[in-house]
TORKOL-402619 format. One line per 3 residues: number of its first residue (from 1); their letters; for each residue z, y, x of N, C-alpha, C. Coordinates in steps of 0.02 Angstrom, whole numbers, plus 50000, padded with zeros to 5 digits. Atoms other than C-alpha are relative to their C-alpha. Example, Ala and Ser with C-alpha at 12.3 -4.5 7.8 and 13.67 -1.06 7.14 Angstrom:
BEGIN
1 = as = 50000/49941/50045/50390/49775/50615/50000/50060/50045 | 49997/49941/49958/50357/49947/50684/50037/50055/49961
# end
This chain:
BEGIN
1 = xxx = 50002/49928/49999/54292/54432/57106/50009/50025/49929 | 49989/49973/50067/54352/54536/56957/49943/50050/49985 | 50056/49955/50015/54210/54623/56869/50020/50070/49988
4 = xxx = 49984/49929/50009/54202/54812/56859/50015/50014/49927 | 49989/49988/50072/54195/54799/56669/50073/49980/49980 | 49932/50021/50014/54359/54700/56665/50052/50049/50029
7 = xxx = 49957/49950/49968/54438/54823/56784/50005/50064/49958 | 50000/49942/50040/54390/54965/56671/50042/49989/49937 | 49956/50017/50058/54467/54877/56518/50074/50002/50017
10 = xxx = 49932/50001/49981/54628/54849/56613/50027/50070/50012 | 49981/49930/49989/54633/55030/56668/50010/50036/49937 | 49996/49967/50066/54603/55087/56489/50065/49977/49966
13 = xxx = 49939/50027/50030/54744/54973/56428/50061/50031/50029 | 49942/49969/49966/54865/55035/56559/50009/50073/49981 | 49997/49929/50018/54821/55215/56518/50027/50008/49929
16 = xxx = 49976/49993/50070/54849/55184/56332/50073/49988/49994 | 49927/50014/50002/55021/55109/56366/50038/50058/50026 | 49968/49940/49971/55066/55257/56476/50003/50057/49951
19 = xxx = 50001/49947/50050/55011/55374/56340/50053/49991/49948 | 49953/50016/50051/55120/55286/56214/50072/50014/50025 | 49934/49989/49972/55271/55294/56330/50015/50076/50004
22 = xxx = 49992/49930/49996/55245/55479/56361/50008/50029/49932 | 49995/49973/50067/55218/55513/56177/50069/49985/49970 | 49935/50019/50025/55379/55422/56132/50054/50044/50031
25 = xxx = 49950/49956/49967/55474/55522/56260/50000/50070/49975 | 50004/49932/50026/55408/55684/56193/50027/50003/49928 | 49982/50002/50068/55441/55634/56011/50075/49989/49993
28 = xxx = 49933/50021/50010/55611/55553/56030/50047/50019/50055 | 49959/49982/49941/55675/55619/56197/50014/49940/50043 | 49988/50057/49954/55733/55510/56343/50045/49949/49969
31 = xxx = 49960/50055/50029/55806/55342/56297/50065/49996/50045 | 49937/50004/49966/55991/55344/56344/50038/49939/49977 | 49962/50058/50020/56101/55191/56346/50070/50023/49980
34 = xxx = 49933/49980/50023/56257/55210/56243/50054/49950/50017 | 49957/50052/49982/56335/55051/56309/49997/49940/49954 | 50000/50060/50042/56379/54885/56224/50069/49990/49967
37 = xxx = 49937/50017/50031/56511/54824/56105/50014/49925/49997 | 49982/50072/50000/56604/54660/56120/50057/49992/49951 | 49949/50013/50051/56705/54588/55978/50062/49965/50032
40 = xxx = 49939/50029/49972/56886/54554/56029/50040/49962/49950 | 49965/50036/50050/56959/54501/55864/49972/50025/49931 | 50025/49979/50066/56925/54510/55675/50049/49977/49946
43 = xxx = 49958/50018/50058/57012/54502/55506/49962/50019/49937 | 50034/49986/50063/56966/54514/55321/50048/50005/49944 | 49960/49994/50062/57041/54573/55160/49958/49975/49941
46 = xxx = 50043/50022/50052/56900/54493/55062/49956/50058/49975 | 50042/49948/50033/56800/54602/54940/50044/50050/49961 | 49955/49959/50040/56950/54701/54881/49987/50076/50007
49 = xxx = 50009/49927/49989/56888/54869/54948/49934/50028/49977 | 50063/49979/50028/56721/54878/54858/50010/50061/49954 | 49999/49938/50044/56690/55052/54774/50064/50035/50003
52 = xxx = 49938/49963/49991/56848/55123/54845/49992/50047/50061 | 50004/49956/49939/56879/55262/54974/50003/49958/50065 | 50003/50035/49937/56839/55209/55151/50066/49998/50033
55 = xxx = 49934/50003/49968/56997/55145/55239/50000/50036/50066 | 49992/49967/49934/57063/55224/55400/50049/49959/50041 | 49954/50032/49954/57139/55140/55548/50040/50053/50038
58 = xxx = 49959/49950/49964/57285/55247/55609/50072/49973/50001 | 49932/50020/49995/57461/55221/55670/50008/49924/50006 | 49997/50073/49989/57424/55038/55714/49989/49960/49938
61 = xxx = 50011/50038/50062/57369/54987/55539/49940/50028/49963 | 50054/49980/50044/57228/54991/55416/50031/50025/49935 | 49971/49972/50060/57273/55106/55272/49947/50012/49947
64 = xxx = 50050/49993/50056/57182/55103/55103/50032/50038/49944 | 49977/49964/50057/57195/55211/54949/49983/49961/49937 | 50009/50031/50065/57216/55130/54776/50015/50052/49946
67 = xxx = 49989/49952/50054/57219/55219/54610/49963/50064/50008 | 50042/49939/49988/57083/55339/54660/49984/50035/49933 | 50014/49961/50061/57062/55480/54530/50058/50003/49952
70 = xxx = 49940/49995/50044/57235/55455/54455/50050/50051/50029 | 49949/49954/49975/57389/55567/54470/50055/49963/50036 | 49953/50037/49963/57484/55425/54551/49968/49945/50044
73 = xxx = 50032/50047/49955/57382/55347/54690/50051/49965/50046 | 49957/50031/49954/57461/55227/54812/49962/49975/50062 | 50033/50017/49938/57424/55177/54991/50029/49935/50029
76 = xxx = 49981/50064/49974/57426/55003/55064/49984/49995/50074 | 50012/50006/49929/57444/54966/55251/49994/49924/50017 | 50010/50069/49978/57378/54807/55335/50003/49996/50076
79 = xxx = 49999/50010/49927/57408/54737/55509/49934/49976/50026 | 50061/50023/49965/57280/54674/55635/49969/49935/49972 | 50024/50063/50027/57267/54508/55546/49983/50004/49926
82 = xxx = 50014/49991/50072/57245/54580/55372/50060/49986/49956 | 49939/50010/50037/57424/54549/55318/50029/50066/49975 | 49974/49938/50028/57505/54679/55204/50066/50017/50036
85 = xxx = 49941/49973/49967/57633/54787/55295/50045/50035/49947 | 49962/49961/50049/57687/54891/55147/49957/50043/49955 | 50037/49956/50047/57637/55007/55005/50045/50058/49980
88 = xxx = 49961/49944/50023/57692/55182/54957/49959/50036/49947 | 50036/49961/50053/57648/55282/54801/50011/50075/50013 | 49998/49929/49992/57617/55467/54793/49987/50035/49934
91 = xxx = 50012/49961/50060/57633/55592/54652/50036/50067/50008 | 49968/49933/50001/57675/55775/54621/50019/50014/49926 | 49976/49989/50069/57782/55809/54466/49963/50059/49967
94 = xxx = 50034/49946/50037/57694/55914/54332/49927/50005/50011 | 50072/49998/49986/57520/55873/54395/49958/49967/49947 | 50045/50031/50049/57383/55844/54270/49937/49972/50034
97 = xxx = 50056/50027/49964/57248/55815/54400/50016/50004/50076 | 49983/50002/49929/57269/55764/54582/49935/49979/50039 | 50059/50016/49957/57129/55767/54713/50024/49987/50069
100 = xxx = 49981/50018/49934/57166/55674/54874/49937/50011/50045 | 50058/49987/49956/57051/55744/55010/49999/49954/50061 | 49995/50044/49943/57115/55636/55152/50069/49974/50005
103 = xxx = 49934/50029/49987/57258/55527/55214/50001/49968/50067 | 49992/50029/49936/57327/55455/55373/50067/49967/50005 | 49937/50037/49994/57469/55347/55437/50030/50010/50073
106 = xxx = 49966/49996/49936/57599/55370/55575/50022/49932/50022 | 49979/50066/49973/57661/55228/55687/50062/49976/49965 | 49939/50024/50033/57827/55226/55591/49988/49985/49927
109 = xxx = 50016/50017/50068/57736/55200/55426/49998/50058/49952 | 50005/49940/50042/57747/55377/55360/49925/50012/49984 | 50068/49989/50023/57590/55420/55259/49992/50076/49990
112 = xxx = 50014/49927/50009/57517/55598/55268/49941/50003/49952 | 50052/49988/50050/57410/55660/55125/49987/50075/49993 | 50016/49930/50013/57314/55820/55092/49950/50003/49943
115 = xxx = 50047/49993/50054/57214/55887/54946/50021/50062/49955 | 49982/49945/50046/57242/55994/54791/50026/49967/49933 | 49969/50024/50061/57340/55975/54628/49993/50055/49945
118 = xxx = 50009/49955/50058/57312/56053/54456/50055/49987/49950 | 49947/50009/50050/57454/56083/54329/49973/50002/49929 | 50022/50002/50071/57448/56076/54139/49967/50067/49976
121 = xxx = 50028/49937/50017/57401/56260/54134/49934/50017/50036 | 50064/49991/49966/57249/56235/54242/50005/50036/50066 | 49994/49965/49935/57319/56315/54398/49996/49945/50055
124 = xxx = 50012/50046/49944/57261/56229/54559/50024/50028/50063 | 49973/49980/49935/57343/56236/54728/49990/49948/50052 | 50007/50050/49945/57311/56152/54897/50067/49978/50025
127 = xxx = 49936/50025/49975/57446/56046/54975/49991/49956/50062 | 49991/50049/49948/57498/55946/55127/50065/49962/49985 | 49938/50037/50017/57623/55804/55100/50006/49940/50044
130 = xxx = 49990/50064/49965/57700/55654/55184/50052/49962/49963 | 49958/50045/50035/57784/55502/55110/50037/49954/50052 | 49962/50040/49955/57924/55407/55199/49976/49927/49999
133 = xxx = 50023/50070/49998/57890/55225/55252/50023/49957/49941 | 49975/50039/50058/57997/55156/55111/49979/50030/49933 | 50024/49971/50063/57915/55271/54983/50049/50039/49960
136 = xxx = 49948/49973/50041/58078/55344/54927/50003/50079/50007 | 49998/49928/49988/58055/55521/54999/49932/50027/50008 | 50063/49967/49993/57906/55635/54979/50010/50075/50009
139 = xxx = 49996/49930/49982/57889/55807/55054/49931/50032/49986 | 50063/49967/50018/57755/55916/54974/50004/50075/50016 | 50002/49930/49983/57707/56088/55042/49938/50031/49972
142 = xxx = 50055/49959/50027/57600/56212/54947/49973/50042/50058 | 50026/49970/49937/57488/56277/55086/49956/50061/49991 | 50044/49942/50010/57390/56419/55004/50024/50060/50040
145 = xxx = 50071/50000/50014/57293/56518/55059/49961/49952/50043 | 50033/50052/49958/57255/56375/55180/49990/49937/49959 | 50015/50063/50036/57169/56223/55106/49985/49945/50048
148 = xxx = 50014/50057/49955/57187/56068/55216/49952/49950/49970 | 50051/50046/50028/57037/55952/55197/50001/49934/50036 | 49993/50063/49960/57068/55823/55333/50069/49998/50033
151 = xxx = 49932/50008/49970/57231/55752/55405/50002/49942/50046 | 49989/50057/49953/57281/55643/55552/50069/50010/50028 | 49933/50001/49967/57449/55597/55629/49993/49986/50074
154 = xxx = 50005/50009/49926/57461/55617/55818/50049/49944/50021 | 49961/50054/49974/57541/55488/55931/50075/50023/50004 | 49931/49975/49998/57698/55601/55940/50029/50011/49932
157 = xxx = 49976/49994/50068/57715/55601/55751/49984/50065/49965 | 50019/49936/50031/57652/55778/55723/49938/49989/49956 | 50053/50007/50048/57538/55800/55574/49950/50057/50013
160 = xxx = 50052/49951/49988/57372/55891/55605/49951/50001/49939 | 50048/49994/50053/57252/55958/55476/49944/50047/50024 | 50051/49948/49992/57086/56048/55478/49984/50023/49930
163 = xxx = 50009/49975/50067/57052/56164/55333/49969/50069/49999 | 50030/49935/50013/56990/56327/55259/50055/50048/49980 | 49952/49950/50021/57094/56485/55246/49961/50060/49967
166 = xxx = 50034/49944/50038/57040/56612/55113/50036/50065/50010 | 49968/49936/50000/57078/56796/55101/50054/49997/49945 | 49944/50004/50047/57243/56824/55007/49980/50013/49928
169 = xxx = 50020/49982/50068/57156/56903/54855/49930/49975/49980 | 50068/50024/50016/56989/56808/54861/49996/49929/50028 | 49997/50070/49979/57000/56619/54869/49933/49974/50024
172 = xxx = 50066/50022/49979/56811/56605/54899/49977/50032/50065 | 50020/49964/49939/56805/56720/55048/50043/49978/50061 | 49962/50024/49940/56851/56658/55222/50035/50057/50035
175 = xxx = 49962/49952/49960/56984/56750/55318/49977/49989/50073 | 50024/50012/49933/56899/56772/55489/50054/49990/50051 | 49943/50007/49953/57069/56780/55574/50039/49936/49986
178 = xxx = 49965/50063/50015/57125/56617/55493/49979/49945/50049 | 50011/50056/49955/57140/56458/55597/49984/49937/49962 | 50018/50062/50035/57056/56294/55548/50049/49943/50013
181 = xxx = 49952/50055/49983/57179/56180/55640/50072/50024/49990 | 49928/49989/50008/57361/56171/55591/50038/49937/50023 | 49956/50056/49984/57500/56066/55665/50066/50011/49962
184 = xxx = 49943/49996/50043/57647/56028/55551/50055/49954/50026 | 49946/50045/49984/57819/55960/55584/50026/49968/49934 | 49980/50039/50058/57911/55844/55466/50042/50040/49949
187 = xxx = 49965/49958/50047/58009/55985/55388/49954/50044/49955 | 50049/49963/50042/57849/56060/55319/49982/50066/50030 | 50017/49939/49967/57835/56204/55442/49938/49994/50046
190 = xxx = 50055/49999/49956/57678/56251/55535/50024/50014/50072 | 49976/49994/49930/57715/56225/55722/49945/50023/50046 | 50055/49978/49958/57543/56279/55783/49939/50012/49956
193 = xxx = 50062/49989/50034/57379/56355/55723/49947/50019/50052 | 50045/49991/49947/57219/56351/55823/49927/50006/49972 | 50072/49994/50010/57033/56396/55825/49983/50043/49939
196 = xxx = 50013/49961/50056/56990/56545/55716/49934/49987/49963 | 50058/50015/50039/56864/56526/55576/49941/50039/50020 | 50058/49956/49979/56758/56668/55645/49958/49967/50051
199 = xxx = 50040/50035/49947/56700/56547/55783/49955/49944/49969 | 50044/50049/50034/56615/56434/55653/49940/50034/49973 | 50058/49972/50032/56441/56459/55585/50015/50012/49926
202 = xxx = 49982/49992/50070/56513/56435/55410/50071/49971/49994 | 49932/50025/50006/56700/56418/55381/50008/49949/49947 | 49996/50047/50054/56666/56319/55224/49971/49933/50021
205 = xxx = 50023/50063/49977/56594/56180/55331/50056/49944/49994 | 49945/50049/50006/56764/56095/55317/49999/49964/49931 | 50006/50032/50065/56720/56055/55136/49942/49950/50000
208 = xxx = 50056/50047/49997/56565/55955/55192/50023/49938/50041 | 49984/50062/49967/56557/55784/55278/50028/50016/50071 | 49971/49991/49936/56677/55791/55426/50055/49950/50011
211 = xxx = 49949/50052/49981/56807/55684/55518/50050/50031/50047 | 49947/49978/49959/56974/55718/55597/50035/49937/50027 | 49967/50058/49969/57044/55589/55719/50046/50018/50057
214 = xxx = 49954/49985/49946/57181/55578/55848/50004/49935/50044 | 49993/50053/49951/57214/55474/56006/50073/50012/50029 | 49936/49995/49968/57362/55463/56126/50021/50072/50017
217 = xxx = 49984/49932/49981/57345/55645/56178/49947/50052/49978 | 50055/49956/50022/57195/55721/56086/49994/50000/49924 | 50015/49994/50072/57148/55782/55914/49923/50021/49998
220 = xxx = 50070/49983/49998/56960/55787/55874/49971/50004/49930 | 50033/49986/50065/56853/55855/55731/49926/50003/50010 | 50072/49996/50000/56669/55824/55699/49975/50018/49933
223 = xxx = 50029/49976/50062/56571/55919/55568/49925/49992/50001 | 50072/50009/50002/56398/55864/55519/49965/50064/49978 | 50030/49937/50020/56365/56033/55435/49999/50050/50057
226 = xxx = 50000/49956/49942/56416/56129/55589/49958/49972/50057 | 50031/50032/49940/56335/56002/55706/50040/50014/50060 | 49955/49980/49949/56486/56021/55811/50059/49953/50007
229 = xxx = 49941/50041/49986/56624/55921/55895/50049/50042/50037 | 49948/49960/49968/56786/56007/55938/50061/49954/50013 | 49945/50042/49976/56928/55923/56036/50057/50041/50027
232 = xxx = 49940/49967/49977/57106/55985/56064/50046/49954/50033 | 49946/50039/49972/57248/55926/56170/50056/50001/49949 | 49946/50003/50046/57412/55884/56084/50039/50063/50001
235 = xxx = 49967/49932/49997/57473/56059/56134/49957/50055/49969 | 50043/49948/50034/57325/56146/56048/49947/50031/50046 | 50050/49974/49954/57217/56182/56203/49933/49969/49982
238 = xxx = 50066/50025/50014/57030/56171/56167/49972/49962/50061 | 50022/50041/49945/56969/56028/56279/49923/49993/50001 | 50071/50004/50003/56790/56008/56217/49974/50035/49938
241 = xxx = 50031/49966/50055/56678/56111/56105/49924/49991/50012 | 50067/50023/49988/56505/56029/56092/49957/50010/49942 | 50052/49997/50055/56354/56073/55985/49959/49935/50004
244 = xxx = 50037/50061/49999/56281/55905/55936/49983/49979/49929 | 50025/50011/50066/56174/55886/55783/49983/49925/49987 | 50029/50063/50022/56127/55729/55685/49925/50015/49989
247 = xxx = 50070/49983/50001/55936/55719/55700/49970/50014/49930 | 50029/49996/50065/55898/55701/55515/50055/50011/49947 | 49946/49987/50053/55997/55776/55366/50008/49946/49951
250 = xxx = 49995/50057/50047/55964/55618/55266/50046/49946/50027 | 49956/50050/49968/56072/55519/55387/50069/50001/49969 | 49932/50004/50026/56237/55459/55316/50047/49980/50054
253 = xxx = 49948/50012/49948/56386/55465/55436/50057/49960/49970 | 49948/50048/50030/56508/55320/55403/50054/49990/50051 | 49938/50006/49960/56666/55354/55500/49994/50021/50073
256 = xxx = 49995/49977/49931/56722/55407/55672/50061/49973/50038 | 49942/50024/49960/56833/55345/55814/50006/50043/50064 | 49983/49967/49937/56918/55433/55960/50046/49954/50038
259 = xxx = 49960/50047/49962/56983/55311/56091/50047/50036/50050 | 49952/49971/49950/57127/55342/56212/49963/50020/50064 | 50038/49981/49941/56999/55347/56353/49955/50057/49991
262 = xxx = 50041/49941/50015/56906/55489/56267/49931/49986/49972 | 50065/50018/50028/56755/55397/56197/49999/50019/49928 | 50007/49980/50070/56692/55463/56029/49942/49961/49971
265 = xxx = 50053/50035/50032/56591/55353/55914/49998/50011/49926 | 50010/49993/50072/56519/55370/55739/49957/49944/49976 | 50045/50048/50031/56433/55256/55619/49946/50041/49963
268 = xxx = 50057/49964/50032/56262/55304/55552/49958/49951/49958 | 50039/50039/50044/56161/55236/55407/49938/50040/49979 | 50062/49963/50015/55979/55288/55387/49942/49952/49992
271 = xxx = 50062/50040/50009/55822/55208/55311/50012/49926/50005 | 49985/50069/50001/55903/55038/55284/50018/49971/50067 | 49978/50026/49934/55967/55028/55461/50064/50036/50016
274 = xxx = 49938/49970/49978/56143/55055/55524/50002/50000/50078 | 49991/50000/49928/56190/55100/55700/50067/50033/50017 | 49938/49969/49973/56343/55148/55801/49980/50041/50061
277 = xxx = 50016/49951/49947/56326/55301/55914/50059/50022/50039 | 49948/49973/49957/56427/55365/56061/49979/50071/50018 | 50013/49932/49978/56441/55548/56105/49993/50004/50075
280 = xxx = 50011/49988/49928/56366/55583/56276/50014/50070/50014 | 49981/49929/49990/56455/55739/56329/49955/50034/50049 | 50040/49968/49949/56344/55768/56481/49933/50024/49971
283 = xxx = 50066/49984/50027/56184/55769/56374/50009/50037/49931 | 49988/49970/50066/56267/55842/56215/49956/49970/49946 | 50037/50035/50051/56189/55710/56105/50030/49932/49987
286 = xxx = 49978/50064/50019/56227/55548/56014/49952/49950/50030 | 50041/50052/49973/56165/55391/56099/50018/49933/49967 | 49988/50061/50037/56144/55221/56016/50035/49949/50043
289 = xxx = 49964/50055/49969/56265/55082/56057/49977/49933/49973 | 50018/50062/50034/56218/54950/55929/49969/50018/49933 | 50034/49985/50063/56107/54939/55774/49976/49934/49970
292 = xxx = 50025/50058/50035/56046/54817/55643/49973/50020/49930 | 50025/49987/50069/55955/54808/55475/50037/49951/49952 | 49963/50048/50041/56077/54675/55412/50071/50022/49990
295 = xxx = 49929/49980/50017/56244/54714/55323/50011/50076/50004 | 49981/49929/49998/56337/54878/55343/50048/50011/50060 | 49953/49985/49946/56438/54967/55475/50039/50066/49982
298 = xxx = 49959/49944/50013/56584/55085/55447/50054/50003/50057 | 49951/49994/49949/56699/55149/55585/50064/50028/49968 | 49936/49983/50031/56880/55158/55530/50046/50041/50046
301 = xxx = 49956/49966/49955/56959/55227/55687/50004/49960/50066 | 49989/50035/49937/57027/55165/55852/50071/49978/50008 | 49934/50028/49983/57172/55062/55916/50005/50000/50076
304 = xxx = 50002/49993/49927/57200/55123/56094/49929/50012/50022 | 50071/49993/49978/57030/55092/56175/49953/49954/49958 | 50041/50043/50043/56970/54971/56040/49974/50040/49939
307 = xxx = 50029/49969/50058/56855/55030/55903/50010/49955/49940 | 49989/50040/50059/56904/54969/55729/49943/50016/49950 | 50057/49986/50044/56754/54949/55614/49985/49940/49955
310 = xxx = 50029/50049/50042/56677/54855/55473/49929/49989/50019 | 50069/50018/49985/56520/54765/55525/49987/49934/49963 | 50010/50061/50038/56461/54641/55393/49986/50016/49928
313 = xxx = 50015/49993/50071/56436/54613/55208/50060/50012/49959 | 49940/49991/50039/56611/54596/55139/50034/50067/50014 | 49968/49936/49992/56697/54759/55105/50065/50001/50036
316 = xxx = 49934/50004/49969/56864/54699/55174/49996/49976/50071 | 50003/50024/49932/56798/54639/55342/50014/50058/50049 | 49994/49952/49945/56853/54733/55498/50011/49965/50065
319 = xxx = 50001/50029/49933/56836/54701/55682/50028/50050/50052 | 49977/49960/49941/56908/54762/55847/49951/49991/50057 | 50055/49999/49955/56772/54807/55968/50018/50037/50064
322 = xxx = 49990/49966/49934/56777/54848/56153/49934/50028/50026 | 50062/49967/49974/56653/54972/56224/49996/49994/50076 | 50013/50003/49928/56575/54941/56395/49936/50041/50012
325 = x = 50061/49959/49979/56452/55059/56482/50000/50012/50074
# end
């Protein structure tokens, strides 16, 4: 027979465990499963990418920026095995200072670049540009009063940017009627403008940590400052507009991917722990897929439904991961 004293101890222990479970649910919210990641293949460039801008997987290749901080940067593309596909240089004649805000690659090897350039007289202007696959032709468009801050190339070859549009006579004041998304054709003309700045909490959020990605038929932007994820179709229709904050402002977001199936993932680094999170649209929150206290994790983009990421110690490592849930 079990003594009443032992029964009381067991009851107290069970009650204590139940209290901890309830407390955890109140503190952290319900535990949601983000799925699992399976490695399908991997490659490495060695340690050649240390202390350089984070690469981006787009147009079927990993693209990296070299010559950061110079007036003549160049971009190198690598295939799935880490072999060099090609390199193109970029410059704007008469520039004394060049700031590359973002870059992307099309499937044909065209490289899109956005940022700002300063001439010898100290005059600064924003630009959007693209370089031909052989590097022989560069098209640069002065985009003022619109300042593109992120760029991605859609599957149809159209170039998309997210940026800030100022008032014509006040570069620091947002034009409420200005649109943050622009679609550009290869001739340098704007073929579409979407989502007015007046719908943002702060139009200058585009200057903070954010990401612009594309898939087979979608364009997606996530802003940590806005705490917002916005997704458009390739024709400019708003498909998703979700308020989804990062729980702690100290969290560092390391990359984003948008798969052809519509999954959205980000890398997160906080308190010596990295994790990969998936956006749960039904709950409007990020849910953990994988985490570790060893090495680093950066999400470079997606290749179809595969997530391309660095998970490891070497800066040039990258893997192709399949999400299951």
